[in-house]
C-alpha positions in Angstrom: 33.9 -69.3 29.4 33.5 -69.0 25.6 37.1 -70.0 25.2 36.5 -73.0 27.5 33.6 -74.3 25.3 35.4 -73.6 22.1 38.4 -75.6 23.2 36.0 -78.3 24.5 34.2 -78.5 21.1 37.5 -78.8 19.3 38.6 -81.5 21.6 35.4 -83.5 21.0 35.9 -83.3 17.2 39.6 -83.8 17.2 39.7 -86.7 19.6 36.8 -88.6 17.9 38.0 -92.2 17.4 35.8 -93.9 14.8 35.9 -97.5 13.8 33.8 -98.6 10.8 32.8 -102.2 10.4 33.3 -103.6 6.9 30.3 -103.2 4.7 29.4 -106.9 4.7 28.6 -106.7 8.4 25.7 -104.4 7.7 24.6 -106.2 4.6 21.8 -108.2 6.4 20.2 -104.9 7.3 21.5 -103.0 4.2 22.2 -100.1 6.5 24.2 -97.3 5.0 26.5 -96.8 8.0 28.4 -93.8 6.5 25.1 -91.9 6.1 24.0 -92.8 9.6 27.3 -91.6 11.1 27.4 -88.4 9.0 24.1 -87.4 10.6 24.8 -88.9 14.0 28.2 -87.3 14.7 26.9 -83.7 15.0 24.3 -85.1 17.5 27.0 -86.8 19.5 29.0 -83.6 19.7 26.0 -81.7 20.8 25.2 -84.3 23.4 28.6 -84.1 25.0 28.4 -80.4 25.2 24.8 -80.2 26.4 25.4 -82.9 29.0 28.8 -81.6 30.0 30.1 -85.2 29.4 33.9 -85.6 29.2 33.8 -88.7 27.0 31.6 -91.3 25.4 32.1 -94.7 23.8 29.3 -95.8 21.5 28.3 -98.9 19.5 25.6 -99.6 17.0 24.3 -103.1 16.5 22.3 -104.7 13.6 21.1 -108.2 13.9 24.0 -110.2 15.3 26.8 -107.8 14.4 28.4 -104.6 15.6 28.2 -102.3 12.6 30.0 -99.3 14.0 31.8 -98.1 17.1 33.1 -94.6 17.9 34.6 -92.8 20.9 34.7 -89.1 21.6 36.3 -86.8 24.1 38.8 -87.5 26.9 38.6 -90.4 29.4 41.1 -88.5 31.5 40.8 -84.7 31.2 44.0 -83.9 33.0 46.1 -86.3 30.9 44.2 -85.6 27.7 43.6 -89.3 27.2 41.4 -89.9 24.1 38.5 -92.2 24.7 38.3 -95.4 22.6 35.8 -98.2 22.2 38.0 -100.1 24.6 37.9 -97.5 27.3 36.5 -99.0 30.6 33.6 -97.3 32.4 31.3 -98.3 35.2 28.3 -99.9 33.4 26.0 -99.3 36.4 22.5 -100.7 36.5 22.7 -102.0 32.9 24.3 -105.0 34.7 20.9 -105.7 36.5 19.7 -107.3 33.2 22.7 -109.7 33.3 22.1 -110.6 36.9 18.5 -111.2 36.1 19.4 -113.6 33.4 21.6 -115.5 35.9 18.6 -115.8 38.2 16.3 -116.9 35.4 18.8 -119.6 34.4 18.1 -121.0 37.9 14.3 -120.8 37.2 14.7 -122.7 34.0 16.4 -125.4 36.0 13.3 -125.7 38.2 14.7 -124.1 41.3 11.8 -121.7 41.7 8.8 -120.1 40.0 8.3 -116.3 39.4 5.4 -116.0 41.7 6.8 -118.1 44.5 7.4 -116.2 47.8 11.1 -115.4 48.1 11.1 -116.0 51.9 10.4 -119.6 51.3 13.9 -120.0 49.8 15.8 -117.9 52.4 16.9 -120.3 55.1 19.7 -118.2 56.8 18.1 -114.9 56.0 14.6 -113.5 56.2 12.8 -110.5 54.7 11.9 -108.5 57.9 8.5 -106.8 58.2 6.8 -108.8 55.4 3.1 -109.5 55.7 2.7 -113.3 55.2 -0.6 -112.6 53.5 1.2 -110.4 50.9 4.6 -112.1 50.4 7.3 -110.7 48.2 7.8 -112.8 45.1 10.6 -113.2 42.5 8.5 -111.2 40.1 8.2 -108.4 42.5 12.0 -108.3 42.9 12.5 -108.1 39.2 10.0 -105.3 38.7 10.9 -102.9 41.6 7.5 -103.6 43.2 8.8 -105.6 46.2 8.6 -102.8 48.8 12.3 -103.2 49.5 14.3 -99.9 49.8 16.5 -98.2 47.2 19.8 -98.0 49.2 23.4 -97.7 47.9 25.8 -97.6 50.8 28.9 -95.9 49.2 32.5 -96.6 50.2 35.5 -94.8 48.7 37.6 -97.3 46.7 40.7 -96.1 48.4 39.1 -95.6 51.8 39.8 -97.4 55.0 36.5 -99.2 55.0 35.0 -101.6 52.6 31.4 -102.8 51.9 30.1 -105.6 54.1 29.8 -109.2 52.8 26.7 -109.9 50.8 25.2 -111.9 53.6 26.0 -109.4 56.3 24.5 -106.5 54.3 21.3 -108.4 53.6 21.0 -109.5 57.2 20.9 -105.9 58.3 19.1 -104.3 55.3 16.5 -106.8 54.1 13.5 -104.9 55.5 10.3 -103.9 53.7 9.2 -100.3 53.6 5.8 -101.1 52.2 3.7 -104.0 50.9 4.6 -105.3 47.5 2.7 -103.8 44.5 2.0 -100.7 46.4 4.1 -98.7 44.0 7.2 -98.9 41.8 10.2 -97.9 43.8 13.6 -98.6 42.3 15.4 -100.9 44.6 19.1 -101.8 44.6 18.5 -103.9 47.8 16.2 -106.1 45.7 18.9 -106.8 43.2 21.5 -107.4 45.9 19.1 -110.1 47.0 18.9 -111.4 43.4 22.7 -111.8 43.6 22.5 -113.7 46.8 19.7 -116.0 45.4 21.8 -116.8 42.3 24.6 -117.8 44.7 22.3 -119.9 46.9 20.5 -121.7 44.1 23.6 -122.4 42.1 25.9 -123.3 44.9 28.6 -121.2 43.2 29.9 -117.8 44.6 28.0 -115.1 42.8 31.0 -113.4 41.1 32.3 -116.7 39.9 28.9 -117.7 38.6 28.4 -114.4 36.7 31.9 -114.8 35.2 31.4 -118.4 34.1 27.7 -118.3 33.0 27.3 -114.7 31.6 30.6 -112.9 30.9 32.6 -115.8 29.4 29.9 -117.1 27.0 29.2 -113.5 25.9 32.9 -113.0 25.2 32.8 -110.0 27.6 36.5 -110.2 28.3 36.7 -106.6 29.5 33.7 -106.7 32.0 34.4 -107.4 35.7 33.5 -106.5 39.3 37.1 -105.6 39.8 39.1 -104.3 36.8 42.0 -106.5 35.8 45.4 -104.8 35.4 44.7 -104.8 31.6 41.4 -103.0 32.2 42.9 -100.6 34.7 45.2 -99.2 31.9 42.0 -98.2 30.0 40.0 -97.0 33.0 38.2 -93.7 32.6 38.0 -91.1 35.4 34.6 -90.3 36.9 33.6 -86.6 36.6 30.8 -84.4 38.1 30.0 -80.8 37.5 31.2 -78.2 39.9 28.1 -76.2 40.8 30.0 -72.9 41.2 32.1 -73.0 38.0 30.1 -75.3 35.8 33.4 -77.1 35.0 34.0 -80.9 35.1 35.9 -82.1 38.2 37.0 -85.5 39.2 35.0 -87.3 41.8 35.6 -90.1 44.3 35.6 -93.5 42.8 33.1 -95.7 44.8 32.3 -99.1 45.9 28.9 -99.8 47.4 27.0 -102.2 49.8 24.7 -103.0 46.9 27.5 -103.9 44.5 25.5 -106.8 42.8 23.1 -104.1 41.6 25.6 -102.4 39.3 29.1 -101.8 40.5 30.6 -103.5 37.4 33.2 -102.2 35.0 33.1 -102.8 31.2 33.5 -101.5 27.7 31.0 -100.5 25.1 32.1 -103.4 22.8 31.1 -105.8 25.6 27.8 -104.0 26.1 27.2 -104.5 22.4 27.6 -108.3 22.8 25.0 -108.1 25.5 22.6 -106.3 23.1 23.3 -108.9 20.4 22.3 -111.6 22.8 19.0 -109.9 23.7 18.2 -109.0 20.1 18.7 -112.6 19.1 16.5 -114.6 21.4 18.9 -115.1 24.3 21.8 -116.4 22.3 25.2 -115.0 21.3 26.9 -116.8 18.4 26.3 -120.5 19.2 25.9 -120.0 22.9 22.5 -119.8 24.5 22.0 -118.1 27.8 18.3 -118.5 28.3 15.3 -119.7 26.3 13.4 -117.4 23.9 10.3 -118.0 26.1 12.1 -116.7 29.2 13.5 -113.7 27.4 10.1 -112.9 26.1 9.0 -112.6 29.7 11.8 -110.2 30.4 10.5 -108.0 27.5 6.9 -108.1 28.6 5.4 -105.4 30.7 4.5 -107.2 33.9 2.0 -104.9 35.7 -0.4 -102.8 33.6 -1.4 -100.8 36.7 2.1 -99.3 36.6 2.4 -98.6 32.9 3.8 -95.3 31.7 7.1 -93.5 31.9 9.8 -95.3 33.8 10.7 -93.2 36.9 9.4 -90.2 34.9 12.5 -90.2 32.7 12.0 -92.7 29.9 9.2 -94.2 27.8 5.7 -93.3 26.6 2.3 -94.3 27.9 3.0 -98.0 26.8 6.2 -98.2 28.9 6.7 -100.3 32.0 9.0 -102.8 33.6 9.4 -106.2 32.1 11.6 -108.5 34.2 14.2 -105.8 34.8 14.3 -104.5 31.2 12.3 -101.3 30.5 9.8 -101.9 27.6 7.7 -99.7 25.4 6.0 -99.7 22.0 6.9 -96.8 19.7 5.9 -96.3 16.1 4.8 -99.9 15.9 8.1 -101.3 17.1 8.9 -103.0 20.4 11.8 -101.5 22.4 13.7 -102.5 25.4 16.2 -100.4 27.4 18.0 -99.8 30.6 20.3 -97.1 32.0 23.1 -97.2 34.5 24.2 -94.4 36.8 26.9 -94.2 39.5 28.5 -90.9 40.5 30.7 -89.8 37.6 29.3 -92.3 35.1 26.1 -92.7 33.0 25.4 -95.6 30.7 22.5 -96.6 28.4 21.3 -99.5 26.3 18.5 -99.4 23.8 17.2 -102.2 21.5 14.5 -102.4 18.8 13.2 -106.0 18.8 11.4 -105.7 15.5 14.2 -104.1 13.5 16.9 -106.0 15.5 18.8 -102.7 16.0 20.8 -101.7 19.1 22.5 -98.7 20.6 25.0 -98.8 23.5 26.8 -95.9 25.2 29.1 -95.6 28.1 30.2 -92.2 29.5 32.1 -90.6 32.4 29.5 -87.9 32.6 27.3 -87.5 35.7 23.5 -88.0 35.6 23.4 -87.5 31.8 20.4 -89.7 31.3 18.1 -87.4 29.2 21.0 -86.5 26.8 21.8 -90.2 26.2 18.1 -91.1 25.8 17.7 -88.4 23.1 20.9 -89.5 21.3 19.9 -93.2 21.4 16.5 -92.4 19.8 18.3 -90.3 17.1 20.7 -93.2 16.3 17.8 -95.7 16.2 15.8 -93.5 13.8 18.8 -93.0 11.5 19.5 -96.7 11.3 15.9 -97.3 10.4 16.0 -94.4 7.9 19.1 -95.7 6.2 18.3 -99.3 5.9 16.2 -100.9 8.7 13.8 -103.6 7.8 
């Protein structure tokens, strides 16, 4: 076992692929990137070991630039394929924030209001079991307070069966388990309904809409529901931990009935573009996705009665759901975040609104959330220490 960990540590260090941005990219923040990375790298190595994570791709953002990217470990342990910032992982529920923007684009066009009952707009579907006196609203969907179930509905990618169509899945699964605002219950079903609503309001197939109105303007050329042949060449293998041996073993690659909730592939460089958009008022370069006022709603804790740690895993006593984004105030700064988790993959995004700093990480480690949260906080603290506002 000692030899295994020794070889693992050497691999992490040896395979580290680091790309420094030119100094001018960090000049607006005056961040000393070299000092940040000198202190961050040992933490990255400890994170991979502690979380039993085969590989990770990481990006640091300041203002509207990526100031550093790095990749560590193997995206394929059997082939000893080094991870790079262009390695493709499942981004999981970090995608929910993108789908929410797509829905809020429809709101900005006057198609609905946040506190409208959702059933009012569902002509060929209905939310079963809803109390008309306590209807589910769009705000409920986007804060996991709708009373709709979690659900997943896995299907092996290379199996003989496939997920049902969006409409067929919702027709069978759109049933409340409790009245809205009873509690916060993370709901993939709710965000599958979000995808359906985007399609219904826009008149454009959901996947096409996301491609045209989110991925393309954000220059997310390596983010997709189905990896292109070019992306497949860079696709990481999902790993879980064998409970008997403690070693990393490949696991089944999955599709899911709730695919609009996070069955999306991408790279950390594309995730960094998404952070840049959110750190800069809803715009990326010259392209605006949503208004600053709408984005402010996404960053605002919606229900004070549910404030506190998100699902018991992230955030302090100020934390809570905004519109999909997790939010908290720490050391006087306003943060937003979201994780993503599908068997064999864990992702995390963290942004500091006041310092305009961001951290993105994609991994092929399983349920590695606490390790990624800790690393993200360390990276944010170092960027502040060595040059934040």
